[in-house]
C-alpha positions in Angstrom: 28.9 -23.3 1.2 29.2 -26.1 -1.7 26.8 -25.2 -4.4 25.1 -29.1 -5.6 25.0 -29.2 -9.6 21.5 -29.5 -10.9 21.2 -31.5 -14.0 18.7 -29.0 -15.2 22.0 -26.2 -14.9 23.7 -27.8 -17.8 19.9 -27.6 -20.2 19.8 -25.4 -22.9 17.1 -23.2 -22.2 14.5 -22.6 -24.3 13.1 -19.7 -25.7 10.3 -18.2 -24.2 10.3 -20.9 -20.7 12.0 -19.7 -18.2 14.5 -22.0 -16.2 14.9 -22.9 -12.9 18.6 -20.6 -12.4 16.2 -17.7 -14.6 13.8 -17.8 -12.5 16.3 -17.3 -9.4 18.0 -15.1 -11.1 14.7 -12.5 -11.9 12.9 -13.5 -8.6 13.6 -10.0 -6.5 10.6 -8.5 -8.6 7.5 -6.5 -6.2 4.9 -4.8 -6.7 5.6 -1.2 -8.4 3.1 1.0 -6.2 5.5 0.9 -3.1 8.8 2.4 -2.7 12.2 2.4 -1.8 12.6 2.5 1.5 16.3 4.0 1.5 17.0 7.9 1.9 12.9 9.0 2.7 12.9 6.7 5.2 16.0 5.9 7.2 15.4 2.2 7.1 15.7 0.0 4.1 15.0 -3.3 3.1 17.8 -5.4 3.5 16.2 -5.6 -0.9 16.9 -2.6 -2.9 14.6 -1.2 -5.7 14.7 1.4 -8.2 12.3 3.6 -6.3 9.0 2.4 -8.8 8.6 -0.5 -6.1 11.1 -2.9 -8.3 14.7 -3.6 -7.8 16.8 -2.1 -9.1 20.1 -3.5 -11.2 22.3 -6.0 -9.3 19.4 -5.9 -7.1 18.0 -9.6 -8.6 16.9 -11.9 -5.3 17.0 -16.0 -5.4 13.8 -17.1 -4.0 15.0 -19.1 -1.3 16.5 -14.9 -0.1 12.9 -14.4 -0.1 11.7 -15.7 3.6 15.5 -13.5 5.1 14.5 -10.2 3.9 13.5 -8.4 7.0 13.1 -4.8 7.6 13.6 -3.0 10.3 10.3 -1.7 12.6 12.5 1.5 14.4 13.1 4.7 12.9 12.4 7.8 11.2 9.4 6.8 9.9 6.5 3.7 10.3 7.8 0.8 7.9 5.3 -0.1 5.1 5.0 3.5 3.6 8.0 3.8 1.2 8.9 -0.2 1.3 8.4 -1.9 -1.7 5.1 -3.1 -1.9 4.3 -6.7 -0.7 2.7 -9.6 -2.2 0.5 -10.0 0.9 -0.9 -8.1 2.9 -3.8 -7.4 5.9 -5.5 -4.1 6.5 -7.8 -3.9 10.2 -9.7 -0.8 12.4 -10.2 -1.8 16.1 -12.0 0.3 17.9 -11.1 0.5 21.6 -13.8 -1.3 23.9 -16.5 1.2 26.1 -14.6 2.2 29.2 -10.6 2.6 27.5 -8.9 5.6 27.2 -5.8 7.1 26.8 -4.0 4.5 29.6 -5.6 1.8 28.3 -4.4 2.9 24.0 -1.2 3.2 25.6 -0.5 0.3 27.0 -1.2 -1.5 23.6 0.7 0.4 21.6 3.1 -0.6 23.8 1.9 -4.4 23.6 1.9 -3.9 19.3 4.9 -2.3 18.8 7.0 -4.5 20.7 5.1 -7.3 19.2 5.2 -5.8 15.9 9.1 -5.4 16.0 9.4 -9.1 17.0 7.4 -10.5 14.4 9.3 -8.2 11.5 13.0 -9.1 13.0 11.7 -12.8 11.9 11.1 -13.6 15.7 7.5 -15.2 17.6 6.5 -13.9 21.5 7.5 -17.0 22.0 6.0 -19.3 24.9 2.0 -20.2 25.0 1.8 -17.1 23.0 3.8 -18.3 20.0 1.0 -19.5 17.6 3.7 -22.0 15.3 1.6 -20.7 12.0 5.2 -19.1 11.0 7.7 -21.0 12.7 9.6 -22.5 9.7 9.6 -19.3 7.8 11.8 -15.9 8.1 10.4 -12.7 8.4 9.7 -12.2 4.6 9.6 -8.7 4.2 7.0 -8.1 7.3 6.3 -4.8 8.1 3.1 -3.5 10.2 2.1 0.0 10.5 0.0 1.5 12.8 -2.8 4.6 12.4 -5.1 7.3 14.5 -8.8 7.4 13.0 -11.0 10.5 14.1 -13.0 8.8 16.8 -10.2 7.6 18.4 -9.4 11.0 19.8 -12.6 11.3 21.4 -12.5 8.2 22.5 -9.2 8.7 24.3 -10.2 12.2 25.9 -7.4 13.8 23.5 -10.0 15.9 21.2 -8.1 18.8 21.2 -4.3 17.0 19.9 -6.5 15.9 16.6 -4.6 16.8 13.7 -7.6 19.2 11.4 -6.0 17.1 8.6 -8.3 14.1 10.1 -11.6 16.5 9.1 -13.7 14.3 7.6 -13.1 13.4 4.4 -15.8 14.9 1.4 -18.5 13.2 0.3 -18.3 12.0 -3.4 -20.5 11.0 -5.8 -19.5 7.7 -6.8 -19.5 6.8 -2.9 -21.5 3.1 -2.1 -19.3 3.9 1.7 -20.8 0.4 3.8 -20.2 2.2 7.6 -19.5 -1.1 8.9 -16.1 -1.2 6.8 -15.4 2.4 6.8 -13.6 4.1 10.0 -12.3 2.9 12.9 -10.1 4.0 15.9 -7.1 2.2 15.3 -6.0 0.9 11.9 -3.5 -1.8 11.2 -1.5 -2.5 8.1 0.9 -6.0 7.9 2.5 -6.9 4.6 4.2 -9.2 3.8 5.7 -11.7 1.1 4.9 -15.0 2.5 0.7 -14.9 3.4 1.2 -16.9 6.4 3.9 -14.8 7.9 1.0 -11.8 7.3 -1.5 -14.3 8.5 0.8 -14.9 11.6 1.5 -11.1 12.7 -2.5 -10.5 12.4 -3.7 -12.9 14.8 -1.2 -11.8 17.3 -2.0 -8.3 16.8 -5.7 -9.2 16.9 -5.3 -12.0 20.3 -3.5 -9.0 21.9 -6.2 -6.5 21.9 -8.2 -8.9 22.3 -6.0 -10.5 25.7 -7.4 -7.6 28.4 -10.6 -6.4 25.9 -8.9 -3.2 25.2 -9.6 -3.6 21.6 -11.6 -5.7 19.0 -12.4 -5.6 15.6 -14.7 -3.4 13.5 -13.3 -4.8 10.3 -10.5 -6.5 8.2 -9.7 -7.2 4.9 -7.0 -8.9 2.8 -5.5 -8.4 0.0 -2.3 -10.1 -2.7 0.1 -8.4 -5.1 1.9 -10.0 -7.8 4.2 -12.4 -6.1 8.9 -11.5 -6.3 9.9 -13.5 -9.2 6.8 -14.3 -10.7 7.9 -12.6 -14.1 10.9 -12.8 -16.1 12.2 -9.4 -15.3 11.3 -6.8 -12.7 8.1 -5.0 -13.8 5.5 -2.4 -12.4 2.9 -4.5 -10.9 -0.8 -4.9 -12.8 -4.8 -4.3 -11.5 -7.9 -6.4 -11.7 -8.5 -4.6 -15.2 -4.4 -6.1 -16.6 -3.8 -2.5 -16.5 -0.6 -1.0 -15.3 -0.8 0.2 -12.2 1.8 2.5 -10.3 3.9 3.9 -12.9 3.6 8.1 -11.7 4.7 7.1 -7.9 6.4 10.5 -6.4 9.3 8.9 -6.6 12.3 9.7 -3.3 14.4 10.8 -6.0 12.3 13.7 -6.8 13.2 17.1 -4.4 10.2 17.1 -2.7 9.0 13.9 -2.0 8.9 14.0 1.5 7.4 17.1 1.3 4.1 15.9 -0.8 4.1 12.2 1.8 5.7 13.2 5.1 4.6 16.0 7.9 8.0 17.5 7.9 9.7 17.6 11.1 9.0 21.4 12.3 4.6 20.0 11.3 1.8 20.9 14.1 1.0 18.9 15.4 4.4 18.0 16.6 3.6 14.1 17.4 2.9 14.1 14.3 6.1 14.9 12.3 7.1 12.3 10.0 4.5 11.2 10.0 2.0 10.6 7.0 -1.6 10.8 6.5 -3.2 7.8 4.8 -7.1 7.7 2.9 -8.3 4.3 2.0 -10.7 3.3 -0.5 -12.0 -0.2 -0.6 -12.9 0.1 -4.8 -14.9 -2.9 -6.3 -14.4 -3.4 -10.0 -17.4 -3.6 -11.8 -15.0 -6.3 -14.1 -17.4 -8.2 -16.6 -18.6 -4.5 -17.9 -15.0 -3.4 -18.6 -13.7 -6.7 -20.3 -16.9 -6.7 -22.7 -14.7 -3.6 -23.4 -12.6 -3.1 -26.6 -8.8 -3.4 -26.3 -8.8 0.6 -27.7 -11.7 1.5 -25.5 -10.0 0.5 -22.8 -6.4 2.3 -23.6 -8.4 5.4 -24.5 -10.4 5.0 -21.3 -7.1 4.8 -19.7 -4.4 7.2 -21.8 -2.4 4.3 -21.8 -1.5 0.8 -23.5 -2.6 -1.8 -21.9 0.3 -4.4 -22.6 3.5 -2.2 -21.4 1.4 0.6 -19.9 2.9 3.4 -21.8 0.9 6.6 -23.1 -1.4 6.4 -25.6 1.5 9.5 -26.7 4.5 7.1 -27.6 8.1 5.6 -25.4 7.5 3.4 -23.3 6.1 2.8 -20.1 8.2 5.7 -17.8 8.1 8.3 -20.5 5.9 11.2 -19.7 2.6 11.5 -21.1 2.4 14.1 -23.4 -1.3 16.1 -22.3 -1.0 18.8 -25.0 -0.3 16.2 -28.3 -3.0 16.3 -30.7 -4.2 13.5 -33.5 -3.6 13.6 -37.6 -7.6 14.8 -36.5 -6.6 17.4 -35.0 -8.0 15.8 -31.5 -6.4 15.3 -28.5 -4.7 11.4 -28.1 -5.3 11.9 -24.8 -9.7 12.3 -24.1 -10.6 14.9 -22.1 -12.1 12.5 -19.5 -8.9 10.2 -19.9 -8.1 8.8 -16.4 -4.6 9.8 -17.2 -5.2 12.9 -18.1 -7.5 14.0 -15.1 -5.1 12.4 -12.1 -2.2 13.8 -14.0 -0.7 16.4 -10.9 -0.5 19.3 -14.0 -4.2 18.8 -14.0 -4.6 18.9 -10.3 -2.7 22.5 -9.3 0.6 19.6 -8.7 -0.8 17.2 -6.2 0.3 13.5 -5.9 -0.1 10.6 -3.3 2.5 7.6 -3.0 -0.4 4.9 -4.3 0.6 1.5 -2.5 -2.7 -0.6 -2.5 -3.7 -4.2 -2.8 -5.8 -6.3 -5.1 -8.6 -8.5 -3.5 -10.8 -10.9 -4.5 -13.6 -12.0 -1.8 -15.5 -14.4 -3.5 -18.7 -14.3 -6.1 -21.9 -11.8 -5.4 -25.2 -12.9 -5.6 -25.4 -11.2 -9.3 -22.4 -13.7 -10.6 -19.8 -11.1 -10.6 -16.9 -11.1 -9.0 -16.7 -8.8 -5.4 -13.0 -7.7 -6.8 -11.5 -4.4 -7.2 -8.9 -3.0 -5.4 -7.8 -1.6 -1.3 -7.0 2.0 -2.2 -3.9 3.2 0.6 -3.2 6.4 -0.6 -0.1 8.4 1.5 0.0 11.7 1.7 1.1 14.8 4.1 -1.8 16.7 4.2 -5.7 14.8 2.3 -6.6 18.1 1.4 -3.7 19.0 -1.1 -3.9 15.1 -1.6 -6.5 12.9 -2.4 -9.4 15.8 -2.1 -8.6 17.8 -4.8 -7.7 14.8 -7.2 -10.8 12.6 -6.0 -13.1 15.8 -7.1 -11.7 16.3 -10.7 -12.8 12.0 -10.8 -16.2 12.8 -9.7 -16.9 15.4 -11.9 -15.6 13.4 -14.9 -13.7 10.4 -14.7 -14.2 8.0 -18.2 -13.0 5.1 -15.9 -15.6 5.8 -12.8 -18.4 3.8 -14.4 -16.6 1.0 -13.8 -15.6 1.9 -10.4 -17.7 1.2 -7.0 -16.0 3.3 -3.7 -17.7 1.0 -0.9 -15.5 2.1 1.7 -13.4 4.6 3.4 -11.3 5.6 6.4 -8.7 8.8 6.5 -6.5 8.0 9.0 -2.8 9.9 10.8 -0.2 8.2 10.6 2.9 8.9 13.6 6.5 9.2 12.4 8.2 5.5 13.2 9.3 4.8 17.2 12.8 5.4 18.5 14.0 2.1 19.9 13.0 1.3 23.3 9.9 3.5 22.2 6.3 2.3 20.5 4.2 4.6 17.8 2.0 7.5 19.0 4.0 7.6 22.3 4.4 11.2 22.2 0.7 11.6 21.4 -0.8 9.0 24.2 2.2 10.7 27.0 2.6 14.1 25.9 
């Protein structure tokens, strides 16, 4: 197709400003909490990245192509785990209706899987089922991910098949958990780079569950990340505290990435092979208190520079933190209770998680403070060796903890991906 010449194409860029051409050339930036699909999933999105959730060299994507990016539903792992994090997200937990058991759950997962595959390919259900919410858009990097909570196994008579890794998480001192917004039989994660595409998928799945009364929504939350193309170059995303967030995520290029994030192919139970365990936490940030601290104080609490995410020990964002470094006064440059020290794998026996969160803002509280923070999502092969030891360490003395409130929680078993013609959880429900 012949490109139409735009008068703006002939203008000289003003320093510090973005021309339309420059914006189109740099529109592929994505949040850094997500990782490349690539070899880790066997089902790569068409937008390539460097392993930190941002597109790699030569992978710039024009704004007009964002809607056309499709992620395959079928594969060894489910989508939405190592897929680059999207701009919009919805999380929902469903409870099976009284009387709904294994057969009804299997039929629901069969319907949901077929619907997710169609929606992720940019196709709607058609006919009267098509809500037309996203009719004008392509798939926009849509992903749909399904998981099972602890109560699902009792409700379906599959208690004997419940993994030990789904044992309840321990209580932590910072927990202020609302049980009505925690846990659930079935868990759904939806991500997309277009808000209407994401909402359309959420509504379609909810209607599918309600159609025969199999399951009802227990809780639902919505989140967001930086939109692709919002920055002059692909960058790690920032959280609502203004901090660069996601720098130290495990990388697919690391030899032990699969072992840390996914249940091995010979793991137990068999139906969880190539799956992962998801820890969800709704973490409210006390932004008024945080924003009242000086920049130097904020950087000491985190252990990184706010401007670029570089460790206080020097270098750039991806420079390893030197936990042994001392200043002229002989004291550690990274404080003993700095967040980066407390969460470092070397401080936790090598424990690591793939963090893929969304920020959220649910209005203003009665005290005038923003109800905002992080929908924390952490993926690991075993939460007892991933999330639990790190959170215990945070609980004992993290300088960031006074600015956070953990208000909801969930632990879900997320099976491996569905094969062509199959559905998520089929081995569990039909085995």
